[in-house]
C-alpha positions in Angstrom: 84.1 95.8 50.1 84.4 98.6 52.6 82.2 96.7 55.1 84.3 93.6 54.8 87.5 95.7 55.3 85.9 97.4 58.3 84.8 94.1 59.8 88.3 92.6 59.3 89.9 95.7 60.9 87.5 95.6 63.9 88.1 91.9 64.4 91.9 92.4 64.2 91.8 95.2 66.7 89.7 93.1 69.1 92.0 90.1 68.9 95.1 92.3 69.5 93.6 93.7 72.7 95.5 92.8 75.8 96.3 93.7 79.3 99.4 93.9 81.4 99.5 93.4 85.1 102.4 94.1 87.4 103.1 94.0 91.1 104.3 97.0 93.0 106.5 94.7 95.2 105.4 96.3 98.5 106.1 93.1 100.4 109.6 92.4 101.7 110.8 89.0 100.3 110.5 86.1 102.7 114.0 85.3 104.0 113.6 81.6 104.7 111.1 79.1 103.3 110.1 76.7 104.7 110.2 78.4 108.1 112.6 77.2 110.8 111.0 74.2 112.6 110.1 74.8 116.3 112.2 73.2 119.0 109.1 71.8 120.6 106.4 69.6 119.2 104.7 71.1 116.1 101.2 72.4 116.9 98.1 71.4 115.0 96.2 74.2 113.3 92.6 74.8 112.1 92.5 77.2 109.2 89.4 79.2 108.5 89.3 81.3 105.3 87.1 84.2 104.2 87.3 86.5 101.2 85.9 89.8 100.2 85.8 91.8 96.9 85.4 95.6 96.9 85.2 97.8 93.9 85.8 101.5 94.7 85.0 100.9 98.4 81.7 99.1 97.6 81.1 95.4 98.4 80.5 93.4 95.3 79.8 89.8 94.4 82.5 87.8 92.8 86.2 88.0 93.5 88.1 84.9 94.4 87.3 81.2 93.7 86.9 80.3 97.4 87.9 76.6 96.9 91.0 77.4 94.9 91.9 80.2 97.4 91.5 77.8 100.3 93.7 75.1 98.6 96.4 77.7 97.8 96.6 79.1 101.4 96.3 75.6 103.0 99.2 74.3 100.8 101.4 77.2 102.1 100.6 76.5 105.7 101.4 72.8 105.2 104.6 73.5 103.3 105.8 75.9 106.0 106.9 72.9 108.2 105.8 74.9 111.2 102.7 72.8 111.9 102.2 69.1 112.7 98.7 69.1 111.0 96.8 71.9 109.2 93.2 71.4 108.3 90.2 73.3 107.2 87.8 70.7 108.6 86.2 71.9 111.9 88.1 70.0 114.7 89.9 70.9 117.8 93.4 72.2 117.4 96.3 73.8 119.2 96.0 77.0 117.1 93.0 78.5 115.3 94.0 80.6 112.3 91.4 82.9 110.7 92.5 84.4 107.3 90.6 87.1 105.5 91.7 88.0 102.0 90.3 91.2 100.5 90.6 92.3 96.9 90.0 96.1 96.8 89.8 97.0 93.1 90.0 100.7 92.2 89.3 102.2 88.8 87.0 104.3 86.7 84.0 102.7 85.0 84.0 105.7 82.6 87.6 105.0 81.6 86.8 101.3 81.1 83.8 102.2 78.9 85.9 104.6 76.8 88.6 101.9 76.5 86.1 99.4 75.3 84.3 101.9 73.0 87.5 102.8 71.3 88.4 99.1 70.9 91.3 99.5 73.4 93.0 102.3 71.4 92.7 104.6 74.5 94.2 102.6 77.4 92.5 101.9 80.8 94.0 101.3 84.2 92.8 99.5 87.3 94.6 98.7 90.6 93.9 95.8 92.9 95.1 96.0 96.5 95.2 92.5 97.9 95.1 92.4 101.7 95.6 89.3 103.9 94.6 89.7 107.5 95.5 86.7 109.7 94.3 86.2 113.3 96.0 83.6 115.5 94.1 82.2 118.5 95.2 79.6 121.0 93.3 76.4 121.8 91.0 78.3 124.3 90.1 80.9 121.6 92.2 83.7 123.1 93.6 86.1 120.5 97.4 85.8 120.3 97.8 88.5 117.6 97.0 89.7 114.1 99.2 90.0 111.1 98.2 92.1 108.1 100.0 92.2 104.7 99.3 94.1 101.5 100.3 94.0 97.9 99.1 96.1 94.9 98.7 94.9 91.4 98.1 97.4 88.6 96.5 96.4 85.3 96.7 98.3 82.0 94.4 97.5 79.1 95.4 98.7 75.7 95.4 97.6 72.1 98.9 96.4 71.6 99.5 95.0 75.1 98.7 91.5 73.7 102.5 91.0 73.6 102.8 91.6 77.3 100.2 88.9 78.3 102.8 86.1 78.8 104.6 88.4 81.3 101.6 89.2 83.5 101.9 88.9 87.3 99.7 86.1 88.5 97.4 86.8 91.5 98.2 83.2 92.7 101.9 84.2 93.1 100.9 87.3 95.0 98.7 85.3 97.3 101.5 82.8 98.0 103.8 85.7 98.8 101.2 87.2 101.2 100.7 83.9 103.0 104.4 83.2 103.4 105.1 86.8 104.5 102.2 86.5 107.1 103.6 83.3 108.4 107.1 84.6 108.6 106.0 87.7 110.6 103.8 85.5 112.9 106.9 83.3 113.6 109.0 86.4 114.2 106.4 87.8 116.7 106.1 84.3 118.3 102.5 83.9 117.4 103.1 80.4 116.1 
């Protein structure tokens, strides 16, 4: 009977484990979306996307789903109403945009091990700094300028945080904010 009780308790603890993620709101909110349309003809843009995942300053495999990330960023460029045509297919364009999204995760593996070993009774914490670096080049390939935006997400893992799961900050929402903020600054600096 003791073994059954211990097994039920362990399974209850494992099912109640949860995590809570929240943004630090480092980014200023975008003032206008979609962006103000240009007075002249809207340029076409070729969008090239690259991503990188770092864990405690070490390159690691994994990270973003490249296809989903590309669709998300492309949708924001198209909805900005700043471009006549935006594509990820290699073709000539008025503007070449190179976007690099980095997820720099920081945390302690020992802390994660202890959190797991204690069935999430002792909490663990990780931080993800998402960085979007965007380079804008003209039709000849001359660099017009670079825009870099950052946002940090902190994730806590603990036993009773299962109730916080519905309120977690989505990485997709952060990526949308990073893209919009990058485009707004590029417009302000007259790169697009």
